[in-house]
C-alpha positions as CSV (number, residue, x, y, z in Angstrom):
1,X,111.5,175.9,-9.8
2,X,112.8,177.9,-12.8
3,X,116.2,177.5,-14.5
4,X,119.4,178.7,-12.8
5,X,122.1,179.5,-15.4
6,X,125.8,179.1,-14.6
7,X,128.7,179.8,-16.9
8,X,132.3,178.3,-17.1
9,X,135.7,179.6,-16.4
10,X,138.4,178.3,-18.8
11,X,141.3,178.0,-16.4
12,X,143.6,176.2,-18.8
13,X,143.1,178.7,-21.6
14,X,140.6,179.8,-24.2
15,X,140.3,179.7,-27.9
16,X,138.1,180.6,-30.9
17,X,138.5,177.4,-32.7
18,X,140.3,174.6,-30.8
19,X,137.7,172.5,-28.9
20,X,140.5,170.5,-27.3
21,X,141.1,173.4,-24.9
22,X,138.5,172.0,-22.6
23,X,138.9,169.8,-19.6
24,X,141.6,167.2,-20.1
25,X,140.7,163.5,-19.5
26,X,143.3,160.9,-18.9
27,X,147.1,161.3,-19.0
28,X,147.1,164.0,-21.7
29,X,145.9,167.6,-21.6
30,X,146.1,171.0,-23.2
31,X,147.0,174.3,-21.8
32,X,147.5,177.7,-23.4
33,X,150.7,179.5,-22.4
34,X,151.5,183.2,-22.5
35,X,152.7,184.4,-25.9
36,X,150.7,181.9,-28.0
37,X,148.0,182.9,-30.5
38,X,145.3,181.7,-28.1
39,X,144.2,183.1,-24.7
40,X,146.2,182.1,-21.6
41,X,144.3,181.8,-18.3
42,X,145.6,185.0,-16.9
43,X,143.9,186.6,-14.0
44,X,143.0,189.6,-16.2
45,X,141.3,187.4,-18.8
46,X,139.5,185.3,-16.3
47,X,138.3,188.5,-14.6
48,X,136.8,189.6,-18.0
49,X,135.0,186.3,-18.3
50,X,133.6,186.3,-14.8
51,X,132.5,190.0,-15.0
52,X,130.8,189.3,-18.4
53,X,129.0,186.3,-17.1
54,X,127.8,188.2,-14.0
55,X,126.7,191.2,-16.0
56,X,124.7,189.0,-18.4
57,X,122.6,187.3,-15.8
58,X,124.5,184.1,-14.9
59,X,124.3,183.2,-11.2
60,X,127.8,181.7,-11.1
61,X,130.4,179.7,-12.9
62,X,132.0,176.3,-12.8
63,X,135.8,176.2,-12.4
64,X,137.4,172.8,-13.4
65,X,140.1,170.8,-11.8
66,X,143.0,169.0,-13.5
67,X,146.8,169.1,-13.6
68,X,146.4,171.3,-16.7
69,X,144.3,174.0,-15.0
70,X,145.0,176.7,-12.6
71,X,144.0,175.8,-9.0
72,X,140.3,176.5,-8.6
73,X,140.4,177.6,-5.0
74,X,143.1,180.2,-5.6
75,X,141.8,181.5,-8.9
76,X,138.2,182.0,-7.7
77,X,139.3,183.6,-4.5
78,X,141.0,186.3,-6.6
79,X,138.0,186.6,-9.0
80,X,135.6,187.1,-6.0
81,X,137.3,190.4,-5.5
82,X,136.5,191.5,-9.0
83,X,132.8,190.5,-8.9
84,X,129.9,191.5,-6.6
85,X,127.5,188.6,-6.0
86,X,128.7,186.1,-8.6
87,X,129.1,182.5,-7.2
88,X,131.9,180.1,-7.9
89,X,131.4,176.4,-8.3
90,X,134.8,175.2,-7.3
91,X,135.8,171.7,-8.4
92,X,137.8,169.8,-5.9
93,X,139.1,166.3,-5.4
94,X,138.4,164.6,-2.1
95,X,141.4,162.9,-0.6
96,X,144.0,165.4,-1.6
97,X,143.5,167.3,1.7
98,X,141.7,166.2,4.9
99,X,138.0,166.9,5.1
100,X,138.6,169.1,8.1
101,X,140.9,171.3,6.1
102,X,138.4,171.3,3.1
103,X,135.6,172.4,5.5
104,X,137.9,175.1,7.1
105,X,138.8,176.4,3.6
106,X,135.2,176.5,2.6
107,X,134.1,178.4,5.8
108,X,136.9,180.9,5.3
109,X,135.9,181.3,1.6
110,X,132.3,182.0,2.7
111,X,133.3,184.6,5.2
112,X,135.5,186.4,2.8
113,X,133.0,186.4,-0.1
114,X,129.7,186.7,1.7
115,X,128.7,183.1,1.0
116,X,129.5,182.8,-2.7
117,X,131.1,179.3,-2.7
118,X,129.6,176.2,-4.3
119,X,131.6,172.9,-4.3
120,X,131.8,170.4,-7.2
121,X,133.1,167.0,-6.0
122,X,135.4,165.4,-8.6
123,X,136.5,161.9,-7.5
124,X,138.7,161.4,-10.6
125,X,138.0,159.1,-13.5
126,X,141.6,158.2,-14.4
127,X,144.2,156.5,-12.2
128,X,147.2,158.2,-14.0
129,X,145.8,161.6,-13.4
130,X,145.1,160.8,-9.7
131,X,148.6,159.4,-9.3
132,X,150.0,162.8,-10.3
133,X,148.6,164.1,-7.1
134,X,149.9,161.1,-5.1
135,X,146.5,159.4,-5.0
136,X,146.8,155.6,-5.6
137,X,143.3,154.4,-4.7
138,X,141.1,152.6,-7.3
139,X,138.1,154.3,-8.7
140,X,135.8,152.4,-6.3
141,X,138.0,153.3,-3.4
142,X,137.9,156.9,-4.4
143,X,134.1,156.9,-4.2
144,X,134.2,155.2,-0.8
145,X,136.6,157.8,0.4
146,X,134.4,160.6,-0.9
147,X,131.4,159.1,0.9
148,X,133.3,159.3,4.2
149,X,134.8,162.7,3.6
150,X,131.4,164.2,2.7
151,X,129.9,162.7,5.8
152,X,132.6,164.4,7.9
153,X,132.3,167.7,6.0
154,X,128.5,167.9,6.7
155,X,129.0,167.0,10.4
156,X,131.7,169.7,10.8
157,X,129.3,172.3,9.6
158,X,127.3,171.9,12.7
159,X,130.1,173.5,14.6
160,X,130.3,170.5,17.0
161,X,133.4,168.3,17.5
162,X,133.5,165.4,15.1
163,X,135.2,162.1,15.7
164,X,135.0,159.6,12.8
165,X,137.0,156.5,12.0
166,X,136.4,154.9,8.7
167,X,138.3,153.0,6.1
168,X,139.8,156.1,4.5
169,X,139.1,158.9,7.0
170,X,140.2,159.1,10.6
171,X,139.6,162.4,12.4
172,X,139.5,162.9,16.2
173,X,137.7,165.8,17.9
174,X,137.8,167.7,14.6
175,X,136.1,171.1,14.5
176,X,135.9,174.3,12.4
177,X,134.3,177.7,12.8
178,X,131.4,177.3,10.3
179,X,129.8,180.1,8.3
180,X,126.1,180.6,8.4
181,X,125.8,179.3,4.8
182,X,127.2,175.9,4.1
183,X,128.2,175.7,0.4
184,X,126.0,173.4,-1.7
185,X,127.6,170.2,-2.8
186,X,127.4,169.3,-6.5
187,X,128.4,165.8,-7.6
188,X,128.1,164.2,-11.1
189,X,128.8,160.8,-12.5
190,X,127.1,158.0,-14.3
191,X,128.5,155.0,-12.4
192,X,126.4,153.3,-9.7
193,X,129.0,154.4,-7.1
194,X,128.7,158.1,-8.2
195,X,124.9,157.9,-8.1
196,X,125.0,156.3,-4.6
197,X,127.3,159.0,-3.2
198,X,125.3,161.8,-4.8
199,X,122.1,160.4,-3.5
200,X,123.5,160.4,0.1
201,X,125.4,163.7,0.2
202,X,124.8,166.0,-2.8
203,X,122.6,169.0,-2.9
204,X,122.7,169.0,-6.7
205,X,123.3,166.0,-8.9
206,X,125.0,166.9,-12.2
207,X,124.8,165.0,-15.5
208,X,126.5,165.7,-18.8
209,X,124.3,166.5,-21.8
210,X,122.8,163.3,-23.1
211,X,119.6,162.8,-25.0
212,X,116.6,163.4,-22.7
213,X,115.6,159.8,-22.5
214,X,119.0,158.8,-21.2
215,X,119.1,161.7,-18.8
216,X,115.7,160.7,-17.5
217,X,117.0,157.2,-16.7
218,X,119.8,158.6,-14.6
219,X,117.5,161.0,-12.8
220,X,115.2,158.1,-11.9
221,X,118.1,156.2,-10.5
222,X,119.3,159.1,-8.4
223,X,115.8,159.7,-7.0
224,X,115.4,156.0,-6.2
225,X,118.7,155.9,-4.3
226,X,117.9,159.2,-2.6
227,X,114.9,157.6,-1.0
228,X,112.9,160.7,-0.6
229,X,115.7,163.1,0.3
230,X,115.4,166.3,-1.6
231,X,118.2,166.6,-4.3
232,X,118.2,169.2,-7.0
233,X,119.2,168.3,-10.6
234,X,121.6,170.0,-13.0
235,X,123.2,169.5,-16.4
236,X,126.5,170.5,-18.0
237,X,126.3,171.6,-21.6
238,X,128.1,173.7,-24.2
239,X,125.9,176.0,-26.2
240,X,126.1,177.5,-29.7
241,X,123.2,179.8,-30.0
242,X,122.7,182.4,-32.7
243,X,119.9,184.5,-34.2
244,X,119.2,181.8,-36.8
245,X,119.7,178.1,-36.8
246,X,121.8,178.3,-40.0
247,X,124.3,180.6,-38.2
248,X,124.5,178.3,-35.2
249,X,125.1,175.2,-37.3
250,X,127.6,177.0,-39.4
251,X,129.6,177.8,-36.3
252,X,129.4,174.2,-35.1
253,X,130.7,173.1,-38.5
254,X,133.5,175.6,-38.4
255,X,134.7,174.1,-35.1
256,X,134.8,170.6,-36.5
257,X,136.4,171.8,-39.8
258,X,139.3,173.1,-37.7
259,X,140.2,169.7,-36.4
260,X,142.6,167.2,-38.0
261,X,142.0,163.4,-38.1
262,X,145.2,163.1,-36.0
263,X,143.8,165.4,-33.3
264,X,140.6,163.5,-33.2
265,X,142.2,160.0,-33.0
266,X,144.7,161.2,-30.3
267,X,141.9,162.5,-28.2
268,X,139.7,159.5,-28.7
269,X,142.5,157.2,-27.6
270,X,142.7,159.0,-24.3
271,X,139.0,159.1,-23.9
272,X,138.6,155.4,-24.6
273,X,141.2,154.6,-21.9
274,X,139.3,156.6,-19.3
275,X,137.7,154.8,-16.4
276,X,134.8,157.2,-16.3
277,X,131.4,155.7,-17.2
278,X,130.3,159.2,-18.1
279,X,133.2,159.6,-20.5
280,X,132.3,156.2,-22.1
281,X,128.7,157.4,-22.6
282,X,130.0,160.6,-24.3
283,X,132.2,158.6,-26.7
284,X,129.2,156.3,-27.5
285,X,127.3,159.3,-28.8
286,X,129.7,159.8,-31.7
287,X,132.3,156.9,-31.8
288,X,134.8,159.3,-33.2
289,X,132.8,160.0,-36.4
290,X,132.6,163.5,-37.8
291,X,129.2,162.9,-39.4
292,X,125.8,162.3,-37.8
293,X,126.8,164.4,-34.8
294,X,123.3,165.7,-34.1
295,X,122.3,162.9,-31.7
296,X,119.0,164.5,-30.8
297,X,117.3,167.6,-32.1
298,X,119.7,170.5,-31.4
299,X,122.0,168.2,-29.3
300,X,125.4,168.0,-31.0
301,X,128.1,165.6,-30.0
302,X,130.9,167.3,-31.9
303,X,132.6,168.9,-28.9
304,X,133.4,165.5,-27.6
305,X,135.5,164.5,-30.6
306,X,138.5,166.1,-29.0
307,X,137.4,167.5,-25.6
308,X,137.2,165.3,-22.6
309,X,134.5,165.6,-20.1
310,X,131.2,167.2,-21.2
311,X,131.1,166.6,-24.9
312,X,127.8,167.9,-26.2
313,X,126.4,171.2,-27.1
314,X,122.9,172.7,-27.7
315,X,123.0,174.2,-31.2
316,X,120.4,176.3,-32.8
317,X,118.5,179.6,-32.8
318,X,117.9,181.2,-29.5
319,X,114.3,179.9,-29.6
320,X,115.3,176.4,-30.5
321,X,117.9,176.2,-27.7
322,X,115.4,177.5,-25.3
323,X,113.0,174.8,-26.4
324,X,115.6,172.1,-25.6
325,X,116.3,173.7,-22.2
326,X,112.6,173.7,-21.5
327,X,112.5,170.0,-22.4
328,X,115.3,169.2,-20.0
329,X,113.7,171.4,-17.4
330,X,110.5,169.4,-17.7
331,X,112.4,166.3,-16.6
332,X,113.3,168.1,-13.4
333,X,116.6,169.7,-14.3
334,X,117.0,173.1,-12.6
335,X,120.6,174.1,-12.9
336,X,122.3,174.5,-16.3
337,X,126.1,174.9,-16.4
338,X,126.7,176.3,-19.9
339,X,129.8,177.3,-21.9
340,X,131.0,178.3,-25.3
341,X,134.2,179.1,-27.3
342,X,135.6,181.7,-26.6
343,X,134.0,182.1,-23.2
344,X,134.2,185.8,-23.1
345,X,132.3,186.6,-26.3
346,X,129.9,183.7,-25.8
347,X,128.9,184.9,-22.3
348,X,127.6,187.9,-24.2
349,X,126.0,186.0,-27.0
350,X,124.2,183.6,-24.6
351,X,123.4,186.3,-22.1
352,X,122.0,188.7,-24.7
353,X,120.4,186.1,-27.0
354,X,119.3,183.0,-25.1
355,X,118.7,184.2,-21.5
356,X,116.2,186.8,-22.5
357,X,114.1,184.2,-24.3
358,X,114.1,182.0,-21.2
359,X,113.2,185.1,-19.1
360,X,110.3,185.9,-21.4
361,X,109.0,182.4,-21.1
362,X,109.2,182.6,-17.3
363,X,111.9,179.9,-17.2
364,X,114.8,181.9,-15.9
365,X,115.4,182.2,-12.1
366,X,117.3,184.9,-10.3
367,X,119.7,183.7,-7.6
368,X,117.6,181.7,-5.2
369,X,119.9,182.7,-2.3
370,X,121.1,186.2,-3.0
371,X,124.2,187.4,-1.2
372,X,125.2,190.9,-0.3
373,X,128.6,192.1,-1.6
374,X,131.4,192.1,1.0
375,X,132.8,195.5,1.7
376,X,136.1,196.3,3.3
377,X,136.5,199.4,5.3
378,X,139.4,201.6,4.3
């Protein structure tokens, strides 16, 4: 199958220069407020980003979750009214609401949008962050709970009553009114627990952008645990793509030049304290250094100096970045969740520069499950 391209919605704010305005990891985070010199995550701005991504050929967009972000369910419900067929990959945390309510919310979302919801399961990689939401389970317990909740979620989508009593989930005669299209479940993670849960329940396994050999190892582990069950594969990457390699690398250097040693050290302290195996793997690519950040041809680890979560970017000319995407695609990766700073302008740069190259090479897919826009009678 060809590449499916998704974009990213910066629901804690956007910036031209400060990489730290990405997903927060750990007890600290960053958010743009109205009246600052950066871009606050207003509905008007996020509508611009979503419309730009849709117009430029992206199938959908990932919306993150943290205590520093706007709520993904609420924001994307509003953005669905400003787009036509654009899909929303809503990040949510199992355990904060019951699986019955999650399934009911998802079914309602599908009916109101014509089937445009995708779900990204985030179990949480930091106890402090989870405790902000009243969740006091350990990381291993959170994955065990997610396993139970996803089982119930899938069963509810049959429309039949579900009774399930597990260690973390206990529902009796639960039922919803399902939509014809169950939203695909995306789940990422590098720990054995994450891979086990993904292999059992996910439609798409997501990895962060590591060198291809490391990605291939994780893919092999997922496929072994899936035991023949069909599971698609995706990757989360930033991208800095320009007409020439020199322009792209110049932009990457500009982003690093705008960081102070204090910013880097503060962010690295938080990242080193994270319980996320994926975060540790991101840190291991750079170890806080500002030199030697090209860890594989066109794969740059500079984003992860201050940004938690996905910390690598594809950097180069449009042709070079397309080469790397083709290399990942050859490993079996089909879905690419991309982003760039600022997300509005970069949706156009990537959409007008990189995606046409992929399209010419026969690598770019259209939406594999097209949906009709929902219309409301006056």
